[in-house]
C-alpha positions in Angstrom: 21.7 33.1 -10.3 22.9 33.4 -6.8 22.0 36.5 -4.6 23.9 37.2 -1.4 22.5 39.5 1.2 24.6 41.4 3.8 27.8 39.9 2.6 31.0 40.5 4.6 34.5 39.1 4.4 33.6 35.9 6.2 30.0 35.2 5.3 26.6 36.4 4.0 23.6 36.6 6.3 21.5 35.1 3.6 22.0 33.4 0.2 19.2 32.9 -2.3 19.5 30.3 -5.1 16.9 28.4 -7.2 14.0 29.6 -5.1 15.5 28.7 -1.7 16.9 31.1 0.9 19.7 29.9 3.2 20.2 31.9 6.4 23.5 31.8 8.4 23.2 30.9 12.0 21.3 33.5 14.0 22.1 34.2 17.6 20.3 36.5 20.0 20.7 38.9 22.9 19.5 38.3 26.3 20.4 36.6 29.6 18.0 33.6 29.3 17.6 30.9 26.7 14.0 32.1 26.1 15.2 35.7 25.5 17.9 34.6 23.1 15.6 32.3 21.3 13.0 35.1 20.8 15.7 37.4 19.5 17.1 34.8 17.2 13.6 34.1 15.8 13.0 37.9 15.3 16.2 38.0 13.3 15.1 35.0 11.2 11.7 36.7 10.5 13.4 40.0 9.4 15.9 38.2 7.1 13.1 35.9 5.6 11.0 38.9 5.0 13.8 40.8 3.3 14.5 37.8 1.1 10.8 37.5 0.1 9.9 34.6 2.3 8.3 33.9 5.7 8.4 31.5 8.6 5.5 29.6 6.9 7.9 28.7 4.2 10.7 27.2 6.3 11.9 23.9 5.0 14.4 23.0 7.6 15.7 24.4 11.0 18.9 23.3 12.8 19.1 24.5 16.4 22.3 24.4 18.5 22.1 24.7 22.2 25.1 25.3 24.4 23.4 22.9 26.9 20.6 20.4 26.2 19.2 21.2 29.6 17.8 24.3 27.9 15.8 22.2 25.4 12.4 22.7 27.0 12.9 26.5 27.6 13.9 26.9 23.9 11.0 24.8 22.7 8.4 26.9 24.6 9.5 29.9 22.6 9.8 27.9 19.4 6.3 26.3 19.7 4.7 29.7 20.1 6.6 31.1 17.1 6.0 28.3 14.6 2.8 28.8 12.6 0.3 26.0 13.0 0.5 23.5 10.2 3.9 24.8 9.0 6.4 23.0 11.2 9.6 22.5 9.3 12.0 19.5 9.4 14.1 20.2 12.5 17.2 19.0 14.3 18.5 20.2 17.7 21.7 19.3 19.3 24.3 20.5 21.8 27.4 22.4 20.6 30.0 24.8 21.9 28.9 28.1 20.5 31.2 31.0 19.4 30.9 33.0 22.6 30.4 31.8 26.2 27.3 34.0 26.7 25.5 32.5 23.7 23.0 29.8 24.6 21.2 29.1 21.3 21.9 29.4 17.5 19.3 28.8 14.8 20.0 28.0 11.1 17.1 28.2 8.7 16.5 27.1 5.1 13.2 28.3 3.4 11.5 28.4 0.1 10.8 31.8 -1.5 
């Protein structure tokens, strides 16, 4: 069985299948990379909780930065957010994001 959450014409914010929840890319509000990262991660927390999971159950995270010069600033927020002993497999790269004001996008896959 596949369960889709917050489904629109283009995408679902989360899809659950076989005990795994897949989140769409989360972006955040704020002027700085740190503010946007905090907001992204808050949205990740909310969707995971709604799906019946948590940040401790994240299997993989993919992070896109508009500019890799923001890597350290994003990591400071990320490192404070990740639960000790529960760091997921993670990739981070640079990409052009959907809107010019976006600095970070985070995609998460987690176990239920």
